[in-house]
TIMARRO-859755 format. One record per atom (N, C-alpha, C): residue number from 1; atom name; z, y, x. Coordinates in pm, 1 decimal, m for minus. Example, Ala and Ser with C-alpha at 12.3 -4.5 7.8 and 13.67 -1.06 7.14 Angstrom:
residues 2
+-----+------+----------+----------+----------+
|  nr | atom |       zz |       yy |       xx |
+-----+------+----------+----------+----------+
|   1 |    N |    780.0 |   m569.0 |   1319.0 |
|   1 |   CA |    780.0 |   m450.0 |   1230.0 |
|   1 |    C |    780.0 |   m330.0 |   1320.0 |
|   2 |    N |    708.0 |   m225.0 |   1285.0 |
|   2 |   CA |    714.0 |   m106.0 |   1367.0 |
|   2 |    C |    787.0 |      3.0 |   1290.0 |
+-----+------+----------+----------+----------+
END
This chain:
residues 153
+-----+------+----------+----------+----------+
|  nr | atom |       zz |       yy |       xx |
+-----+------+----------+----------+----------+
|   1 |    N |   3710.1 |  20471.3 |   7140.3 |
|   1 |   CA |   3849.7 |  20509.1 |   7147.2 |
|   1 |    C |   3922.9 |  20426.0 |   7252.9 |
|   2 |    N |   3894.2 |  20296.2 |   7256.5 |
|   2 |   CA |   3956.4 |  20209.2 |   7356.3 |
|   2 |    C |   3921.5 |  20255.3 |   7497.7 |
|   3 |    N |   3795.7 |  20288.3 |   7520.6 |
|   3 |   CA |   3753.1 |  20334.4 |   7653.5 |
|   3 |    C |   3823.4 |  20464.4 |   7690.3 |
|   4 |    N |   3836.0 |  20555.8 |   7596.1 |
|   4 |   CA |   3904.8 |  20682.5 |   7621.2 |
|   4 |    C |   4052.6 |  20658.3 |   7654.3 |
|   5 |    N |   4117.1 |  20566.9 |   7582.0 |
|   5 |   CA |   4257.5 |  20534.5 |   7608.8 |
|   5 |    C |   4272.7 |  20476.1 |   7748.4 |
|   6 |    N |   4186.1 |  20384.0 |   7785.5 |
|   6 |   CA |   4192.4 |  20322.5 |   7918.9 |
|   6 |    C |   4169.4 |  20428.2 |   8028.2 |
|   7 |    N |   4071.5 |  20515.8 |   8008.4 |
|   7 |   CA |   4044.3 |  20619.6 |   8107.4 |
|   7 |    C |   4163.5 |  20713.7 |   8122.2 |
|   8 |    N |   4224.7 |  20749.8 |   8011.0 |
|   8 |   CA |   4341.0 |  20838.5 |   8016.5 |
|   8 |    C |   4454.5 |  20771.8 |   8091.8 |
|   9 |    N |   4480.7 |  20644.9 |   8064.5 |
|   9 |   CA |   4586.1 |  20571.9 |   8135.0 |
|   9 |    C |   4558.0 |  20569.9 |   8285.3 |
|  10 |    N |   4435.4 |  20546.2 |   8324.7 |
|  10 |   CA |   4398.5 |  20542.5 |   8466.2 |
|  10 |    C |   4415.1 |  20680.6 |   8531.6 |
|  11 |    N |   4374.6 |  20785.1 |   8463.0 |
|  11 |   CA |   4388.9 |  20921.8 |   8516.0 |
|  11 |    C |   4536.1 |  20956.9 |   8534.3 |
|  12 |    N |   4618.5 |  20924.8 |   8435.0 |
|  12 |   CA |   4761.8 |  20956.1 |   8442.5 |
|  12 |    C |   4825.6 |  20880.7 |   8558.3 |
|  13 |    N |   4799.5 |  20751.6 |   8569.8 |
|  13 |   CA |   4856.6 |  20674.4 |   8681.5 |
|  13 |    C |   4812.6 |  20731.9 |   8815.9 |
|  14 |    N |   4686.4 |  20768.1 |   8827.5 |
|  14 |   CA |   4636.9 |  20826.3 |   8952.8 |
|  14 |    C |   4706.5 |  20957.1 |   8986.1 |
|  15 |    N |   4724.6 |  21041.3 |   8885.4 |
|  15 |   CA |   4793.5 |  21168.6 |   8908.0 |
|  15 |    C |   4939.3 |  21144.7 |   8946.8 |
|  16 |    N |   5007.3 |  21056.1 |   8875.8 |
|  16 |   CA |   5147.9 |  21027.9 |   8905.5 |
|  16 |    C |   5165.2 |  20968.8 |   9045.1 |
|  17 |    N |   5070.5 |  20886.3 |   9087.5 |
|  17 |   CA |   5079.4 |  20824.6 |   9219.6 |
|  17 |    C |   5069.7 |  20927.5 |   9331.6 |
|  18 |    N |   4998.0 |  21036.7 |   9308.7 |
|  18 |   CA |   4980.5 |  21138.0 |   9412.6 |
|  18 |    C |   5062.9 |  21263.4 |   9393.6 |
|  19 |    N |   5149.1 |  21264.8 |   9295.2 |
|  19 |   CA |   5226.8 |  21384.2 |   9262.3 |
|  19 |    C |   5341.4 |  21403.8 |   9361.9 |
|  20 |    N |   5357.1 |  21526.7 |   9415.1 |
|  20 |   CA |   5472.2 |  21552.2 |   9501.5 |
|  20 |    C |   5601.7 |  21547.7 |   9420.5 |
|  21 |    N |   5716.5 |  21521.9 |   9486.4 |
|  21 |   CA |   5841.0 |  21497.5 |   9412.2 |
|  21 |    C |   5906.0 |  21620.5 |   9348.8 |
|  22 |    N |   5859.6 |  21740.5 |   9374.4 |
|  22 |   CA |   5921.8 |  21858.5 |   9312.9 |
|  22 |    C |   5816.8 |  21961.6 |   9274.5 |
|  23 |    N |   5857.2 |  22051.1 |   9187.7 |
|  23 |   CA |   5773.1 |  22165.2 |   9153.4 |
|  23 |    C |   5653.2 |  22133.4 |   9067.5 |
|  24 |    N |   5659.7 |  22027.4 |   8989.5 |
|  24 |   CA |   5545.1 |  21988.2 |   8909.7 |
|  24 |    C |   5578.5 |  21988.4 |   8761.5 |
|  25 |    N |   5482.0 |  22029.4 |   8681.5 |
|  25 |   CA |   5488.3 |  22009.7 |   8536.9 |
|  25 |    C |   5363.0 |  21933.1 |   8501.6 |
|  26 |    N |   5380.6 |  21816.4 |   8444.9 |
|  26 |   CA |   5267.8 |  21733.8 |   8407.8 |
|  26 |    C |   5290.3 |  21684.4 |   8266.2 |
|  27 |    N |   5194.6 |  21709.5 |   8179.8 |
|  27 |   CA |   5203.8 |  21668.0 |   8040.1 |
|  27 |    C |   5084.8 |  21577.2 |   8011.9 |
|  28 |    N |   5113.6 |  21464.3 |   7950.5 |
|  28 |   CA |   5006.8 |  21373.0 |   7913.3 |
|  28 |    C |   5021.3 |  21338.1 |   7766.2 |
|  29 |    N |   4912.3 |  21341.0 |   7694.4 |
|  29 |   CA |   4910.9 |  21298.8 |   7555.5 |
|  29 |    C |   4819.7 |  21177.8 |   7545.7 |
|  30 |    N |   4872.8 |  21069.1 |   7495.9 |
|  30 |   CA |   4791.9 |  20949.7 |   7473.9 |
|  30 |    C |   4805.5 |  20909.2 |   7328.1 |
|  31 |    N |   4694.6 |  20889.6 |   7263.2 |
|  31 |   CA |   4694.8 |  20857.3 |   7121.0 |
|  31 |    C |   4711.9 |  20707.4 |   7098.4 |
|  32 |    N |   4823.3 |  20652.2 |   7145.2 |
|  32 |   CA |   4852.6 |  20511.2 |   7121.7 |
|  32 |    C |   4994.8 |  20499.9 |   7073.9 |
|  33 |    N |   5031.1 |  20408.4 |   6990.8 |
|  33 |   CA |   4940.6 |  20325.1 |   6912.3 |
|  33 |    C |   4878.5 |  20406.8 |   6799.0 |
|  34 |    N |   4753.7 |  20388.6 |   6775.8 |
|  34 |   CA |   4684.8 |  20475.5 |   6682.1 |
|  34 |    C |   4553.9 |  20411.3 |   6640.7 |
|  35 |    N |   4518.8 |  20421.9 |   6514.1 |
|  35 |   CA |   4387.0 |  20375.3 |   6473.2 |
|  35 |    C |   4284.5 |  20480.2 |   6516.7 |
|  36 |    N |   4162.1 |  20445.7 |   6542.0 |
|  36 |   CA |   4093.7 |  20323.8 |   6500.9 |
|  36 |    C |   4114.8 |  20205.2 |   6595.8 |
|  37 |    N |   4171.7 |  20224.4 |   6713.7 |
|  37 |   CA |   4196.6 |  20112.6 |   6803.9 |
|  37 |    C |   4337.0 |  20059.5 |   6776.9 |
|  38 |    N |   4346.8 |  19937.2 |   6731.9 |
|  38 |   CA |   4475.2 |  19876.6 |   6699.2 |
|  38 |    C |   4509.0 |  19778.7 |   6812.3 |
|  39 |    N |   4602.2 |  19817.2 |   6898.7 |
|  39 |   CA |   4630.6 |  19743.4 |   7020.5 |
|  39 |    C |   4731.0 |  19630.5 |   6999.8 |
|  40 |    N |   4705.8 |  19521.8 |   7070.5 |
|  40 |   CA |   4804.4 |  19415.1 |   7086.0 |
|  40 |    C |   4887.0 |  19447.8 |   7210.6 |
|  41 |    N |   5002.3 |  19383.3 |   7229.1 |
|  41 |   CA |   5086.8 |  19415.6 |   7344.5 |
|  41 |    C |   5015.5 |  19403.4 |   7479.6 |
|  42 |    N |   4914.7 |  19314.4 |   7490.9 |
|  42 |   CA |   4844.6 |  19298.1 |   7618.7 |
|  42 |    C |   4735.0 |  19402.3 |   7639.3 |
|  43 |    N |   4715.4 |  19491.2 |   7541.5 |
|  43 |   CA |   4616.4 |  19597.7 |   7554.8 |
|  43 |    C |   4482.6 |  19566.0 |   7492.8 |
|  44 |    N |   4464.3 |  19445.6 |   7441.8 |
|  44 |   CA |   4339.5 |  19414.4 |   7373.9 |
|  44 |    C |   4343.4 |  19474.5 |   7233.7 |
|  45 |    N |   4227.3 |  19490.7 |   7175.4 |
|  45 |   CA |   4217.1 |  19549.9 |   7042.2 |
|  45 |    C |   4181.2 |  19440.3 |   6943.2 |
|  46 |    N |   4258.9 |  19430.8 |   6837.7 |
|  46 |   CA |   4233.8 |  19331.1 |   6733.7 |
|  46 |    C |   4288.2 |  19386.6 |   6602.3 |
|  47 |    N |   4200.7 |  19438.0 |   6520.3 |
|  47 |   CA |   4244.3 |  19501.4 |   6395.3 |
|  47 |    C |   4296.1 |  19400.4 |   6294.0 |
|  48 |    N |   4268.5 |  19272.5 |   6313.9 |
|  48 |   CA |   4314.7 |  19171.8 |   6219.0 |
|  48 |    C |   4455.6 |  19121.3 |   6252.3 |
|  49 |    N |   4489.6 |  19110.1 |   6381.0 |
|  49 |   CA |   4617.1 |  19051.4 |   6420.1 |
|  49 |    C |   4722.5 |  19154.5 |   6460.1 |
|  50 |    N |   4681.8 |  19275.1 |   6490.9 |
|  50 |   CA |   4775.9 |  19374.6 |   6540.5 |
|  50 |    C |   4865.7 |  19425.7 |   6428.1 |
|  51 |    N |   4989.3 |  19454.8 |   6463.9 |
|  51 |   CA |   5084.9 |  19512.5 |   6370.9 |
|  51 |    C |   5139.1 |  19640.7 |   6432.2 |
|  52 |    N |   5214.9 |  19715.0 |   6356.2 |
|  52 |   CA |   5278.4 |  19834.7 |   6408.5 |
|  52 |    C |   5367.1 |  19799.6 |   6527.8 |
|  53 |    N |   5443.5 |  19690.7 |   6516.7 |
|  53 |   CA |   5531.1 |  19649.0 |   6626.2 |
|  53 |    C |   5451.9 |  19611.5 |   6751.2 |
|  54 |    N |   5337.4 |  19545.1 |   6733.8 |
|  54 |   CA |   5258.2 |  19508.7 |   6851.7 |
|  54 |    C |   5202.0 |  19633.6 |   6919.0 |
|  55 |    N |   5169.3 |  19734.6 |   6840.8 |
|  55 |   CA |   5121.2 |  19859.4 |   6899.2 |
|  55 |    C |   5232.3 |  19930.1 |   6976.2 |
|  56 |    N |   5354.9 |  19925.2 |   6922.3 |
|  56 |   CA |   5467.6 |  19983.7 |   6994.6 |
|  56 |    C |   5491.9 |  19911.4 |   7126.5 |
|  57 |    N |   5477.5 |  19779.6 |   7127.3 |
|  57 |   CA |   5495.0 |  19703.9 |   7252.1 |
|  57 |    C |   5389.4 |  19744.8 |   7354.2 |
|  58 |    N |   5267.3 |  19771.7 |   7308.4 |
|  58 |   CA |   5162.9 |  19818.2 |   7400.7 |
|  58 |    C |   5198.2 |  19956.9 |   7454.7 |
|  59 |    N |   5241.0 |  20046.6 |   7366.9 |
|  59 |   CA |   5279.2 |  20181.1 |   7412.3 |
|  59 |    C |   5394.5 |  20171.9 |   7512.2 |
|  60 |    N |   5490.2 |  20082.2 |   7487.6 |
|  60 |   CA |   5601.4 |  20061.6 |   7579.1 |
|  60 |    C |   5551.3 |  20012.5 |   7715.1 |
|  61 |    N |   5454.4 |  19924.4 |   7714.2 |
|  61 |   CA |   5397.1 |  19873.0 |   7839.4 |
|  61 |    C |   5329.9 |  19986.1 |   7919.0 |
|  62 |    N |   5254.4 |  20071.0 |   7851.0 |
|  62 |   CA |   5186.3 |  20181.4 |   7917.8 |
|  62 |    C |   5288.2 |  20280.6 |   7974.4 |
|  63 |    N |   5387.0 |  20320.1 |   7893.6 |
|  63 |   CA |   5490.0 |  20413.6 |   7941.0 |
|  63 |    C |   5568.1 |  20352.5 |   8057.4 |
|  64 |    N |   5599.1 |  20224.1 |   8048.1 |
|  64 |   CA |   5668.8 |  20156.2 |   8157.6 |
|  64 |    C |   5587.7 |  20157.8 |   8285.9 |
|  65 |    N |   5457.4 |  20142.0 |   8274.6 |
|  65 |   CA |   5369.9 |  20150.0 |   8392.4 |
|  65 |    C |   5373.7 |  20287.3 |   8456.4 |
|  66 |    N |   5377.3 |  20391.5 |   8372.9 |
|  66 |   CA |   5387.4 |  20528.1 |   8426.0 |
|  66 |    C |   5519.0 |  20546.0 |   8501.4 |
|  67 |    N |   5628.3 |  20498.9 |   8442.6 |
|  67 |   CA |   5759.7 |  20513.0 |   8506.7 |
|  67 |    C |   5765.1 |  20434.2 |   8637.4 |
|  68 |    N |   5708.1 |  20314.3 |   8639.7 |
|  68 |   CA |   5705.2 |  20235.2 |   8763.6 |
|  68 |    C |   5623.5 |  20306.5 |   8871.3 |
|  69 |    N |   5513.0 |  20370.1 |   8832.8 |
|  69 |   CA |   5433.2 |  20446.5 |   8928.8 |
|  69 |    C |   5515.2 |  20561.9 |   8985.8 |
|  70 |    N |   5590.4 |  20630.4 |   8900.4 |
|  70 |   CA |   5675.2 |  20740.0 |   8948.4 |
|  70 |    C |   5784.1 |  20688.7 |   9042.9 |
|  71 |    N |   5843.7 |  20575.6 |   9009.9 |
|  71 |   CA |   5947.5 |  20518.5 |   9096.4 |
|  71 |    C |   5888.9 |  20479.3 |   9231.4 |
|  72 |    N |   5770.9 |  20417.0 |   9231.2 |
|  72 |   CA |   5705.6 |  20376.3 |   9355.9 |
|  72 |    C |   5669.0 |  20497.9 |   9441.3 |
|  73 |    N |   5636.3 |  20609.3 |   9375.9 |
|  73 |   CA |   5596.7 |  20731.5 |   9445.3 |
|  73 |    C |   5717.3 |  20815.3 |   9488.3 |
|  74 |    N |   5835.1 |  20783.5 |   9436.5 |
|  74 |   CA |   5954.2 |  20860.3 |   9471.0 |
|  74 |    C |   5974.2 |  20986.1 |   9389.1 |
|  75 |    N |   5900.7 |  20998.9 |   9278.2 |
|  75 |   CA |   5913.7 |  21119.7 |   9196.1 |
|  75 |    C |   6004.1 |  21102.1 |   9074.3 |
|  76 |    N |   6036.6 |  20979.5 |   9040.2 |
|  76 |   CA |   6111.5 |  20952.9 |   8917.6 |
|  76 |    C |   6245.2 |  21026.3 |   8914.7 |
|  77 |    N |   6324.5 |  21016.7 |   9020.1 |
|  77 |   CA |   6457.2 |  21078.5 |   9021.1 |
|  77 |    C |   6451.5 |  21230.5 |   9020.2 |
|  78 |    N |   6343.4 |  21289.1 |   9070.9 |
|  78 |   CA |   6334.0 |  21434.2 |   9081.3 |
|  78 |    C |   6273.7 |  21500.5 |   8957.5 |
|  79 |    N |   6223.8 |  21420.3 |   8865.3 |
|  79 |   CA |   6146.6 |  21475.9 |   8753.5 |
|  79 |    C |   6213.9 |  21457.7 |   8618.4 |
|  80 |    N |   6177.6 |  21545.3 |   8528.0 |
|  80 |   CA |   6206.7 |  21526.0 |   8386.2 |
|  80 |    C |   6107.9 |  21423.1 |   8334.6 |
|  81 |    N |   6154.2 |  21335.0 |   8248.8 |
|  81 |   CA |   6065.7 |  21243.2 |   8178.3 |
|  81 |    C |   6097.5 |  21260.0 |   8030.5 |
|  82 |    N |   5996.0 |  21292.1 |   7953.5 |
|  82 |   CA |   6013.9 |  21314.4 |   7809.9 |
|  82 |    C |   5910.7 |  21229.8 |   7736.7 |
|  83 |    N |   5957.4 |  21145.9 |   7649.2 |
|  83 |   CA |   5869.0 |  21061.8 |   7569.2 |
|  83 |    C |   5894.1 |  21093.2 |   7422.1 |
|  84 |    N |   5788.0 |  21119.9 |   7349.8 |
|  84 |   CA |   5800.8 |  21145.8 |   7206.5 |
|  84 |    C |   5669.3 |  21111.2 |   7138.3 |
|  85 |    N |   5660.7 |  21141.6 |   7012.3 |
|  85 |   CA |   5542.6 |  21112.0 |   6933.1 |
|  85 |    C |   5508.4 |  21233.3 |   6847.6 |
|  86 |    N |   5381.8 |  21243.7 |   6810.8 |
|  86 |   CA |   5344.3 |  21355.2 |   6724.2 |
|  86 |    C |   5373.6 |  21324.9 |   6577.9 |
|  87 |    N |   5392.3 |  21198.3 |   6542.8 |
|  87 |   CA |   5429.6 |  21162.6 |   6405.9 |
|  87 |    C |   5482.7 |  21020.4 |   6404.7 |
|  88 |    N |   5543.6 |  20984.2 |   6294.7 |
|  88 |   CA |   5597.4 |  20849.7 |   6279.0 |
|  88 |    C |   5495.4 |  20754.6 |   6221.1 |
|  89 |    N |   5542.5 |  20643.0 |   6175.9 |
|  89 |   CA |   5459.4 |  20536.9 |   6120.8 |
|  89 |    C |   5403.2 |  20579.6 |   5985.0 |
|  90 |    N |   5272.2 |  20556.8 |   5964.2 |
|  90 |   CA |   5208.9 |  20596.4 |   5837.8 |
|  90 |    C |   5184.3 |  20480.5 |   5742.3 |
|  91 |    N |   5230.4 |  20361.8 |   5776.5 |
|  91 |   CA |   5207.3 |  20246.4 |   5690.0 |
|  91 |    C |   5296.0 |  20250.2 |   5566.8 |
|  92 |    N |   5283.1 |  20151.6 |   5484.1 |
|  92 |   CA |   5360.1 |  20146.2 |   5360.2 |
|  92 |    C |   5467.4 |  20037.9 |   5364.2 |
|  93 |    N |   5490.7 |  19982.0 |   5483.7 |
|  93 |   CA |   5585.1 |  19872.1 |   5494.8 |
|  93 |    C |   5724.5 |  19916.3 |   5540.6 |
|  94 |    N |   5747.1 |  20046.0 |   5554.0 |
|  94 |   CA |   5877.8 |  20098.0 |   5594.1 |
|  94 |    C |   5926.5 |  20200.4 |   5491.9 |
|  95 |    N |   6058.5 |  20216.6 |   5478.7 |
|  95 |   CA |   6109.9 |  20322.1 |   5390.7 |
|  95 |    C |   6064.3 |  20460.1 |   5438.7 |
|  96 |    N |   6055.4 |  20555.1 |   5345.2 |
|  96 |   CA |   6004.0 |  20689.2 |   5374.4 |
|  96 |    C |   6073.2 |  20753.0 |   5494.4 |
|  97 |    N |   6205.1 |  20743.4 |   5503.1 |
|  97 |   CA |   6278.2 |  20808.6 |   5612.3 |
|  97 |    C |   6233.8 |  20755.8 |   5748.2 |
|  98 |    N |   6203.0 |  20628.3 |   5758.1 |
|  98 |   CA |   6157.3 |  20573.1 |   5884.8 |
|  98 |    C |   6016.5 |  20619.3 |   5920.1 |
|  99 |    N |   5938.6 |  20659.4 |   5823.6 |
|  99 |   CA |   5805.2 |  20713.6 |   5849.9 |
|  99 |    C |   5817.3 |  20846.0 |   5924.9 |
| 100 |    N |   5922.2 |  20919.5 |   5897.3 |
| 100 |   CA |   5939.0 |  21053.5 |   5953.7 |
| 100 |    C |   6012.0 |  21053.8 |   6087.4 |
| 101 |    N |   6077.6 |  20947.3 |   6121.6 |
| 101 |   CA |   6155.6 |  20941.9 |   6245.5 |
| 101 |    C |   6064.2 |  20907.1 |   6362.3 |
| 102 |    N |   6074.4 |  20983.5 |   6468.8 |
| 102 |   CA |   5996.9 |  20955.0 |   6589.6 |
| 102 |    C |   6092.4 |  20950.0 |   6708.4 |
| 103 |    N |   6053.9 |  20878.6 |   6811.6 |
| 103 |   CA |   6140.4 |  20874.3 |   6929.3 |
| 103 |    C |   6138.1 |  21007.6 |   7002.7 |
| 104 |    N |   6247.4 |  21041.0 |   7061.9 |
| 104 |   CA |   6255.0 |  21156.1 |   7151.6 |
| 104 |    C |   6348.9 |  21114.2 |   7263.5 |
| 105 |    N |   6292.1 |  21080.6 |   7377.0 |
| 105 |   CA |   6367.2 |  21027.7 |   7489.9 |
| 105 |    C |   6355.0 |  21127.0 |   7604.5 |
| 106 |    N |   6469.2 |  21169.2 |   7659.3 |
| 106 |   CA |   6470.7 |  21268.0 |   7767.0 |
| 106 |    C |   6550.9 |  21212.2 |   7884.2 |
| 107 |    N |   6489.8 |  21213.9 |   8002.6 |
| 107 |   CA |   6559.8 |  21180.3 |   8125.9 |
| 107 |    C |   6549.6 |  21302.0 |   8217.3 |
| 108 |    N |   6661.5 |  21373.1 |   8241.4 |
| 108 |   CA |   6655.3 |  21489.3 |   8330.8 |
| 108 |    C |   6647.4 |  21446.4 |   8476.5 |
| 109 |    N |   6613.9 |  21537.3 |   8566.3 |
| 109 |   CA |   6614.7 |  21502.7 |   8709.0 |
| 109 |    C |   6752.2 |  21451.9 |   8749.8 |
| 110 |    N |   6751.7 |  21351.4 |   8834.2 |
| 110 |   CA |   6877.9 |  21295.6 |   8880.6 |
| 110 |    C |   6937.5 |  21193.5 |   8786.9 |
| 111 |    N |   6876.3 |  21171.5 |   8673.3 |
| 111 |   CA |   6926.4 |  21070.4 |   8578.9 |
| 111 |    C |   7035.8 |  21125.0 |   8490.8 |
| 112 |    N |   7128.8 |  21043.2 |   8461.2 |
| 112 |   CA |   7234.8 |  21078.1 |   8368.1 |
| 112 |    C |   7262.2 |  20959.4 |   8278.9 |
| 113 |    N |   7346.2 |  20980.9 |   8184.7 |
| 113 |   CA |   7384.1 |  20872.4 |   8095.6 |
| 113 |    C |   7308.2 |  20884.8 |   7964.6 |
| 114 |    N |   7253.8 |  20773.3 |   7919.9 |
| 114 |   CA |   7181.5 |  20770.7 |   7793.7 |
| 114 |    C |   7280.6 |  20770.3 |   7678.2 |
| 115 |    N |   7240.2 |  20831.3 |   7569.1 |
| 115 |   CA |   7318.5 |  20823.6 |   7446.9 |
| 115 |    C |   7224.7 |  20842.5 |   7329.5 |
| 116 |    N |   7261.4 |  20787.3 |   7219.4 |
| 116 |   CA |   7184.0 |  20799.4 |   7097.0 |
| 116 |    C |   7232.4 |  20922.0 |   7021.6 |
| 117 |    N |   7138.2 |  21006.5 |   6983.3 |
| 117 |   CA |   7169.5 |  21121.9 |   6900.1 |
| 117 |    C |   7095.7 |  21101.0 |   6770.0 |
| 118 |    N |   7168.0 |  21095.9 |   6661.1 |
| 118 |   CA |   7108.1 |  21064.4 |   6531.8 |
| 118 |    C |   7082.0 |  21189.6 |   6447.8 |
| 119 |    N |   7100.6 |  21306.6 |   6506.0 |
| 119 |   CA |   7080.5 |  21431.8 |   6434.5 |
| 119 |    C |   6931.7 |  21464.2 |   6426.1 |
| 120 |    N |   6877.9 |  21489.9 |   6306.5 |
| 120 |   CA |   6736.7 |  21529.1 |   6296.2 |
| 120 |    C |   6710.7 |  21658.2 |   6372.7 |
| 121 |    N |   6592.0 |  21667.9 |   6429.6 |
| 121 |   CA |   6555.4 |  21782.2 |   6511.5 |
| 121 |    C |   6406.9 |  21808.8 |   6495.2 |
| 122 |    N |   6369.6 |  21934.3 |   6484.7 |
| 122 |   CA |   6229.6 |  21972.5 |   6484.5 |
| 122 |    C |   6188.3 |  21999.9 |   6628.6 |
| 123 |    N |   6068.4 |  21957.0 |   6667.1 |
| 123 |   CA |   6026.6 |  21974.4 |   6805.5 |
| 123 |    C |   6023.6 |  22121.3 |   6847.7 |
| 124 |    N |   5997.3 |  22212.9 |   6754.2 |
| 124 |   CA |   5994.8 |  22354.0 |   6791.0 |
| 124 |    C |   6132.0 |  22403.7 |   6835.1 |
| 125 |    N |   6239.2 |  22332.4 |   6799.1 |
| 125 |   CA |   6374.3 |  22371.7 |   6839.8 |
| 125 |    C |   6400.4 |  22346.0 |   6988.0 |
| 126 |    N |   6311.4 |  22274.9 |   7054.0 |
| 126 |   CA |   6331.1 |  22241.9 |   7194.9 |
| 126 |    C |   6293.6 |  22355.7 |   7289.5 |
| 127 |    N |   6216.5 |  22452.0 |   7242.3 |
| 127 |   CA |   6175.2 |  22563.5 |   7328.1 |
| 127 |    C |   6292.6 |  22632.3 |   7396.3 |
| 128 |    N |   6392.2 |  22681.3 |   7319.9 |
| 128 |   CA |   6507.1 |  22746.8 |   7384.1 |
| 128 |    C |   6583.7 |  22653.3 |   7478.6 |
| 129 |    N |   6594.2 |  22525.9 |   7443.6 |
| 129 |   CA |   6661.8 |  22428.9 |   7529.3 |
| 129 |    C |   6595.4 |  22423.8 |   7666.6 |
| 130 |    N |   6463.6 |  22403.6 |   7669.0 |
| 130 |   CA |   6394.6 |  22393.6 |   7796.8 |
| 130 |    C |   6390.5 |  22526.8 |   7871.5 |
| 131 |    N |   6381.4 |  22637.2 |   7800.5 |
| 131 |   CA |   6385.8 |  22768.8 |   7866.5 |
| 131 |    C |   6516.2 |  22784.1 |   7943.1 |
| 132 |    N |   6628.8 |  22747.8 |   7881.4 |
| 132 |   CA |   6758.9 |  22758.7 |   7947.7 |
| 132 |    C |   6772.2 |  22661.1 |   8063.5 |
| 133 |    N |   6729.1 |  22538.1 |   8043.4 |
| 133 |   CA |   6741.6 |  22436.9 |   8148.9 |
| 133 |    C |   6656.2 |  22474.9 |   8269.7 |
| 134 |    N |   6530.9 |  22513.9 |   8244.8 |
| 134 |   CA |   6443.0 |  22552.9 |   8355.0 |
| 134 |    C |   6497.7 |  22677.7 |   8424.6 |
| 135 |    N |   6568.0 |  22762.4 |   8350.0 |
| 135 |   CA |   6629.2 |  22882.0 |   8407.2 |
| 135 |    C |   6755.5 |  22852.9 |   8487.2 |
| 136 |    N |   6798.7 |  22727.1 |   8492.1 |
| 136 |   CA |   6912.3 |  22690.0 |   8575.5 |
| 136 |    C |   7040.9 |  22660.9 |   8501.0 |
| 137 |    N |   7039.7 |  22667.0 |   8367.9 |
| 137 |   CA |   7161.2 |  22637.6 |   8291.6 |
| 137 |    C |   7195.3 |  22489.7 |   8300.2 |
| 138 |    N |   7321.2 |  22458.1 |   8281.6 |
| 138 |   CA |   7370.1 |  22321.2 |   8284.6 |
| 138 |    C |   7309.5 |  22241.2 |   8169.1 |
| 139 |    N |   7253.5 |  22123.5 |   8201.5 |
| 139 |   CA |   7187.1 |  22040.7 |   8101.4 |
| 139 |    C |   7284.5 |  21999.2 |   7991.5 |
| 140 |    N |   7404.9 |  21957.2 |   8028.3 |
| 140 |   CA |   7503.0 |  21913.0 |   7928.7 |
| 140 |    C |   7538.3 |  22026.8 |   7833.1 |
| 141 |    N |   7553.7 |  22147.5 |   7885.5 |
| 141 |   CA |   7584.8 |  22262.4 |   7799.7 |
| 141 |    C |   7468.5 |  22293.0 |   7705.6 |
| 142 |    N |   7347.2 |  22280.6 |   7755.3 |
| 142 |   CA |   7229.8 |  22305.3 |   7670.8 |
| 142 |    C |   7216.6 |  22198.5 |   7562.5 |
| 143 |    N |   7247.0 |  22073.6 |   7597.0 |
| 143 |   CA |   7244.9 |  21967.0 |   7496.9 |
| 143 |    C |   7351.4 |  21989.7 |   7390.5 |
| 144 |    N |   7467.9 |  22039.0 |   7431.8 |
| 144 |   CA |   7575.5 |  22067.3 |   7335.8 |
| 144 |    C |   7533.1 |  22176.3 |   7237.9 |
| 145 |    N |   7455.4 |  22273.5 |   7283.5 |
| 145 |   CA |   7403.5 |  22377.9 |   7192.9 |
| 145 |    C |   7299.3 |  22319.4 |   7097.5 |
| 146 |    N |   7216.1 |  22232.1 |   7151.2 |
| 146 |   CA |   7107.9 |  22173.9 |   7071.8 |
| 146 |    C |   7162.7 |  22079.2 |   6964.8 |
| 147 |    N |   7265.8 |  22003.9 |   6999.1 |
| 147 |   CA |   7325.7 |  21905.9 |   6908.3 |
| 147 |    C |   7477.3 |  21929.0 |   6899.1 |
| 148 |    N |   7522.3 |  22039.7 |   6841.8 |
| 148 |   CA |   7666.9 |  22069.0 |   6841.7 |
| 148 |    C |   7749.0 |  21963.8 |   6767.0 |
| 149 |    N |   7694.8 |  21906.8 |   6660.7 |
| 149 |   CA |   7771.4 |  21807.8 |   6583.7 |
| 149 |    C |   7781.8 |  21674.0 |   6657.3 |
| 150 |    N |   7698.8 |  21652.8 |   6760.9 |
| 150 |   CA |   7703.5 |  21529.6 |   6838.2 |
| 150 |    C |   7788.2 |  21543.2 |   6964.8 |
| 151 |    N |   7830.6 |  21665.9 |   6996.4 |
| 151 |   CA |   7906.9 |  21689.2 |   7119.2 |
| 151 |    C |   8043.6 |  21625.9 |   7110.9 |
| 152 |    N |   8094.5 |  21575.8 |   7225.4 |
| 152 |   CA |   8229.2 |  21518.6 |   7225.1 |
| 152 |    C |   8331.7 |  21620.6 |   7180.2 |
| 153 |    N |   8428.4 |  21578.8 |   7099.5 |
| 153 |   CA |   8531.0 |  21669.3 |   7048.0 |
| 153 |    C |   8647.8 |  21675.3 |   7143.5 |
+-----+------+----------+----------+----------+
END
């Protein structure tokens, strides 16, 4: 599993380094942090010392490396960047609600202002959002449809 994770990281970085700045859709799935490989922040595997937080720090390091590669290549500003997870934490050391919460981070082309949206969302609800955005609709208007209760009044 560790070898597969390392190979995937290398393939993704290589692709991002050579990606042209427009007209690309690139999706990468990496199963980190995830057992059976329990990562420490430096990327080593240690099932005795690793914690959920240390695995998150490793995932943050890998995602940060991808973003730095995009910035060095000049593609970061022109691209969508979407970071999420297929599930939340499965341990028994967090309340149930935190087990179900996963990150969903979106950076549209050209950047924008970050904000926290605390409204629960199912990933399948994103299909219409991306269909409209890719079709040329205003991102802010599409976000207001997706999260109407979070929109400025």
